LUMLUMKOL-812259 format. One record per residue (C-alpha): residue number from 1; residue in one letter; x, y, z negated. Coordinates in Angstrom, 1 decimal, m for minus. Layout:
<rodos>
  num  residu       x       y       z
  NUM       A       X       Y       Z
...
</rodos>
This chain:
<rodos>
  num  residu       x       y       z
    1       M    30.4    21.3   m27.1
    2       K    32.4    18.8   m29.1
    3       I    30.3    15.7   m29.4
    4       A    31.6    12.8   m31.4
    5       F    30.2     9.6   m29.9
    6       I    30.3     6.3   m32.1
    7       G    29.7     3.0   m30.4
    8       L    30.7     2.3   m26.9
    9       G    29.1    m0.9   m25.9
   10       N    27.0    m1.6   m22.9
   11       M    24.7     1.2   m23.4
   12       G    27.0     3.8   m25.3
   13       G    29.8     3.6   m22.9
   14       G    27.6     5.0   m20.0
   15       M    26.0     7.3   m22.2
   16       A    29.4     9.0   m23.5
   17       A    30.4     9.1   m19.9
   18       N    27.7    11.1   m18.8
   19       L    28.2    13.6   m21.7
   20       V    31.5    14.0   m20.2
   21       K    30.4    14.6   m16.9
   22       A    28.0    17.3   m18.3
   23       G    30.9    19.2   m19.4
   24       H    31.2    18.3   m23.0
   25       E    34.2    17.3   m25.1
   26       V    33.5    13.8   m26.1
   27       R    35.4    12.3   m29.2
   28       A    34.9     8.6   m28.9
   29       F    35.2     5.8   m31.4
   30       D    34.5     2.1   m31.0
   31       L    35.9    m1.0   m32.9
   32       S    36.7    m2.4   m29.4
   33       A    40.2    m1.2   m28.0
   34       G    38.8    m2.2   m24.5
   35       A    35.7    m0.2   m24.8
   36       L    37.8     2.9   m26.1
   37       A    40.0     2.5   m23.3
   38       K    37.3     2.7   m20.7
   39       A    35.9     5.7   m22.6
   40       R    39.3     7.4   m22.0
   41       E    39.2     6.4   m18.4
   42       H    36.0     8.4   m18.1
   43       G    37.4    11.5   m19.7
   44       A    36.6    11.0   m23.3
   45       A    39.2    11.5   m26.1
   46       G    39.6     8.3   m28.0
   47       F    40.2     8.3   m31.9
   48       A    41.4     5.6   m34.4
   49       S    38.4     6.0   m36.7
   50       V    34.7     7.5   m37.2
   51       R    36.1    10.2   m39.6
   52       E    38.6    11.4   m37.1
   53       A    36.3    11.4   m34.2
   54       V    33.7    13.6   m36.3
   55       E    36.2    16.1   m37.5
   56       G    35.1    19.5   m36.1
   57       A    32.3    18.0   m34.1
   58       D    29.2    20.0   m33.0
   59       A    27.3    16.9   m32.9
   60       V    27.6    13.2   m33.5
   61       V    25.7    10.6   m31.5
   62       S    25.7     7.0   m32.5
   63       M    24.9     3.8   m30.6
   64       L    25.0     1.0   m32.9
   65       P    24.0    m2.7   m33.3
   66       N    21.8    m2.6   m36.3
   67       G    20.2    m0.7   m39.3
   68       A    22.9    m1.9   m41.8
   69       I    25.7    m0.6   m39.5
   70       V    23.9     2.5   m39.0
   71       E    23.4     3.2   m42.6
   72       R    27.1     2.1   m43.5
   73       V    28.6     4.5   m40.9
   74       Y    26.6     7.5   m41.7
   75       A    26.9     7.1   m45.5
   76       G    30.6     6.3   m45.4
   77       D    32.3     8.1   m42.5
   78       V    29.8    10.7   m41.0
   79       I    27.7    12.5   m43.8
   80       G    30.5    14.5   m45.5
   81       P    33.6    14.2   m43.0
   82       A    31.5    15.7   m40.2
   83       P    30.9    19.6   m40.4
   84       K    27.4    20.5   m42.2
   85       T    26.7    22.4   m38.9
   86       A    26.9    19.3   m36.8
   87       L    23.7    17.9   m35.4
   88       L    23.2    14.1   m36.0
   89       L    21.7    11.9   m33.4
   90       D    21.4     8.2   m33.8
   91       C    20.2     6.5   m30.6
   92       S    20.5     3.0   m31.9
   93       T    17.4     0.7   m32.2
   94       I    16.8     0.0   m35.8
   95       D    13.8    m0.4   m38.3
   96       V    11.8     2.7   m39.2
   97       A    12.5     2.6   m42.9
   98       T    16.4     2.6   m42.4
   99       A    16.0     5.5   m39.9
  100       K    14.1     7.5   m42.4
  101       S    16.5     6.8   m45.4
  102       V    19.4     7.8   m43.3
  103       A    17.7    10.9   m42.0
  104       A    16.9    11.7   m45.6
  105       A    20.3    11.3   m46.8
  106       A    21.6    13.4   m44.1
  107       E    19.2    16.2   m44.8
  108       T    19.8    16.3   m48.5
  109       A    23.6    16.7   m47.7
  110       G    22.6    19.6   m45.4
  111       Y    22.5    18.3   m42.0
  112       A    20.0    18.1   m39.2
  113       M    19.2    14.7   m38.0
  114       V    17.1    12.8   m35.3
  115       D    16.4     9.2   m34.5
  116       A    16.4     9.0   m30.8
  117       P    16.3     5.2   m29.5
  118       V    16.3     4.8   m25.8
  119       S    14.5     2.9   m23.0
  120       G    15.9     2.0   m19.7
  121       G    18.8    m0.5   m19.9
  122       I    22.1    m0.5   m18.9
  123       A    21.8     0.6   m15.4
  124       A    20.0     3.7   m16.8
  125       A    22.5     4.3   m19.3
  126       N    25.2     4.5   m16.6
  127       G    23.0     6.4   m14.2
  128       G    21.8     9.1   m16.8
  129       T    18.3     8.1   m16.4
  130       L    17.4     7.0   m19.9
  131       T    14.3     7.9   m21.7
  132       F    14.7     9.1   m25.4
  133       M    11.9     8.9   m28.0
  134       V    13.0    11.3   m30.7
  135       G    11.9    11.4   m34.3
  136       G    12.8    14.5   m36.4
  137       S    11.8    18.1   m37.2
  138       A    11.0    20.5   m34.3
  139       E    14.1    22.4   m35.2
  140       A    16.3    19.3   m35.0
  141       F    14.6    18.3   m31.8
  142       A    15.2    21.6   m30.0
  143       R    18.8    21.3   m30.8
  144       A    19.1    17.7   m29.8
  145       E    17.1    18.0   m26.3
  146       P    19.9    19.3   m24.1
  147       I    22.2    17.1   m25.4
  148       L    20.0    14.0   m24.8
  149       A    18.9    15.5   m21.5
  150       A    22.5    15.0   m20.2
  151       M    22.1    11.5   m20.6
  152       G    18.4    10.7   m19.6
  153       K    15.6    11.6   m17.4
  154       A    13.0    12.1   m20.2
  155       V    13.3    13.4   m23.8
  156       I    10.1    13.2   m25.7
  157       H     9.5    14.3   m29.2
  158       A     7.6    11.4   m30.8
  159       G     7.1    13.1   m34.5
  160       A     8.9    13.3   m37.9
  161       S    11.8    11.1   m38.7
  162       G    11.3     7.4   m37.8
  163       A     8.7     8.4   m35.2
  164       G    11.3     7.8   m32.5
  165       Q    12.0     4.1   m33.9
  166       A     8.4     3.4   m34.1
  167       A     7.8     4.4   m30.4
  168       K    10.6     2.3   m29.1
  169       I     9.4    m0.9   m31.3
  170       C     6.0    m0.5   m29.9
  171       N     7.1     0.1   m26.3
  172       N     9.4    m2.8   m26.4
  173       M     6.8    m5.1   m27.8
  174       L     4.4    m4.2   m25.0
  175       L     7.4    m4.8   m22.5
  176       G     8.3    m8.2   m23.8
  177       A     4.6    m9.4   m23.7
  178       S     3.8    m8.0   m20.3
  179       M     7.2    m9.5   m18.8
  180       I     6.1   m13.0   m19.9
  181       A     2.4   m12.4   m18.4
  182       T     4.2   m11.0   m15.1
  183       C     6.3   m14.2   m15.0
  184       E     3.3   m16.6   m15.6
  185       S     1.3   m14.7   m12.8
  186       F     4.1   m15.3   m10.3
  187       R     4.4   m18.8   m11.2
  188       L     0.7   m19.4   m11.0
  189       A     0.4   m17.7    m7.7
  190       E     3.2   m19.8    m6.4
  191       K     1.5   m23.1    m7.6
  192       L    m1.7   m21.9    m5.9
  193       G     0.1   m21.7    m2.6
  194       L     0.7   m17.8    m2.6
  195       D     3.8   m16.4    m1.0
  196       Q     5.7   m14.5    m3.7
  197       Q     6.3   m11.4    m1.7
  198       T     2.7   m11.4    m0.5
  199       F     1.5   m11.6    m4.2
  200       F     3.8    m8.8    m5.2
  201       E     2.5    m6.7    m2.4
  202       I    m1.1    m7.3    m3.8
  203       A    m0.6    m7.0    m7.3
  204       S     1.7    m4.0    m7.4
  205       K    m1.0    m2.3    m5.7
  206       A    m4.1    m3.7    m7.7
  207       S    m5.3    m3.7   m11.3
  208       G    m2.6    m6.1   m12.6
  209       Q     0.4    m3.8   m11.6
  210       N     2.8    m2.9   m14.4
  211       W     6.4    m2.0   m14.8
  212       S     7.6    m5.6   m15.2
  213       M     6.4    m6.2   m11.8
  214       T     6.9    m3.0    m9.9
  215       S    10.2    m1.9   m11.1
  216       Y    11.6    m5.0   m12.8
  217       C    10.5    m8.0   m10.8
  218       P    11.5   m11.2   m12.4
  219       V    11.5   m13.1    m8.8
  220       P    14.7   m12.9    m6.9
  221       G    14.2   m11.2    m3.5
  222       V    11.0    m9.7    m4.3
  223       G    10.5    m6.0    m4.8
  224       P    13.4    m3.6    m5.8
  225       V    16.8    m5.1    m6.7
  226       T    16.6    m6.2   m10.3
  227       P    18.8    m8.6   m12.5
  228       A    16.8   m11.4   m11.0
  229       D    18.9   m10.8    m7.9
  230       N    22.1   m11.2    m9.6
  231       G    21.5   m14.5   m11.4
  232       Y    19.8   m12.6   m14.2
  233       Q    23.2   m11.0   m15.2
  234       G    23.3    m7.3   m16.6
  235       G    20.1    m5.5   m17.5
  236       F    18.5    m6.1   m20.9
  237       A    19.9    m9.0   m22.6
  238       T    17.3   m11.6   m24.1
  239       A    18.9   m11.3   m27.5
  240       L    18.3    m7.5   m27.5
  241       M    14.6    m8.2   m26.5
  242       L    14.5   m10.8   m29.4
  243       K    15.9    m8.2   m31.9
  244       D    13.3    m5.6   m30.9
  245       L    10.6    m8.0   m31.2
  246       K    11.5    m9.1   m34.6
  247       L    11.8    m5.4   m35.7
  248       A     8.2    m5.1   m34.1
  249       M     6.9    m8.1   m36.0
  250       A     8.5    m6.7   m39.4
  251       A     7.0    m3.4   m38.7
  252       A     3.6    m4.9   m38.0
  253       K     3.7    m7.0   m41.1
  254       D     4.5    m3.8   m43.3
  255       A     1.7    m1.9   m41.6
  256       G    m0.8    m4.7   m41.7
  257       A    m1.3    m4.6   m38.1
  258       E    m2.4    m7.6   m36.0
  259       V    m0.3    m8.2   m33.1
  260       P    m1.0   m11.8   m31.6
  261       M     0.5   m11.2   m28.3
  262       G     3.8    m9.6   m29.9
  263       D     3.8   m12.5   m32.2
  264       L     3.7   m14.9   m29.2
  265       A     6.1   m12.9   m27.3
  266       E     8.7   m13.1   m30.2
  267       R     8.2   m17.0   m30.5
  268       L     8.7   m17.5   m26.8
  269       Y    11.9   m15.4   m26.7
  270       E    13.2   m17.0   m29.9
  271       A    12.9   m20.3   m28.2
  272       F    14.5   m19.0   m25.0
  273       D    17.4   m17.3   m27.0
  274       A    17.9   m20.5   m29.1
  275       A    18.4   m22.5   m26.0
  276       G    21.5   m20.5   m25.1
  277       N    19.9   m17.8   m22.9
  278       G    20.6   m14.9   m25.1
  279       A    23.0   m13.2   m22.5
  280       L    20.9   m13.4   m19.8
  281       D    18.4   m10.6   m18.7
  282       F    15.0   m11.1   m20.5
  283       S    13.1   m11.5   m17.3
  284       A    14.9   m14.8   m16.9
  285       I    12.4   m16.3   m19.2
  286       I    10.7   m17.0   m16.0
  287       R    12.8   m20.1   m15.7
  288       T    11.0   m21.7   m18.5
  289       L     7.6   m21.5   m16.7
</rodos>
């Protein structure tokens, strides 16, 4: 299958490489010459523009920074230039309203489209073990599933257009709040005289266990290897966590939902980011406690 891949950053680069490994002909584009060169090294064909990349494609996958860019790229360079038979898959994390409006524009023009944001971080993108939360019609999901499966371990249909983004926003709000609570627990245990590894062994098997503890422990040398063991480099950047929390807070306001823990998590990550820690993994917030 000919797949145009737009956006080859920390996540998109690994995702595109896994599509190549799965036997697809990947037509790549990114504004960064370095990212495009790396994609070529992994077997993708590089193109000078989005319009060139989508020409003759069977599917278009995008992984872009925000909703404004997604809207601009699809309106200006994908809808129309790509064949009407091409399936459109946006894997960016953006607001629900923009996801719905872009999908509506695509469908009006005769395309099938899904929003398919991901969970898992850079390591999962490189390893092909992402989780995809997909919004769109049942027919579009059926077409998208085998493409997404080449890049992930789980592909879940969340509902109609925008539902994938809703699921991602809610998931990452929970992740941000649970990471802070996990960090607090480790710091309190330490101050109460508990050995950090011992506390991990207990809490990871008790009612307090959660993903932030058992799979992504914020304490160096405790549990499985995580960014904490690499000076909090790599993983899921604080700036990206803050972006997702802001999306969640905006969505909560629009929906009239009360999210006090999410609100507090956003304020804490905002302060952490403002202190110059935006590039560090989000688990590095333990340094503030």
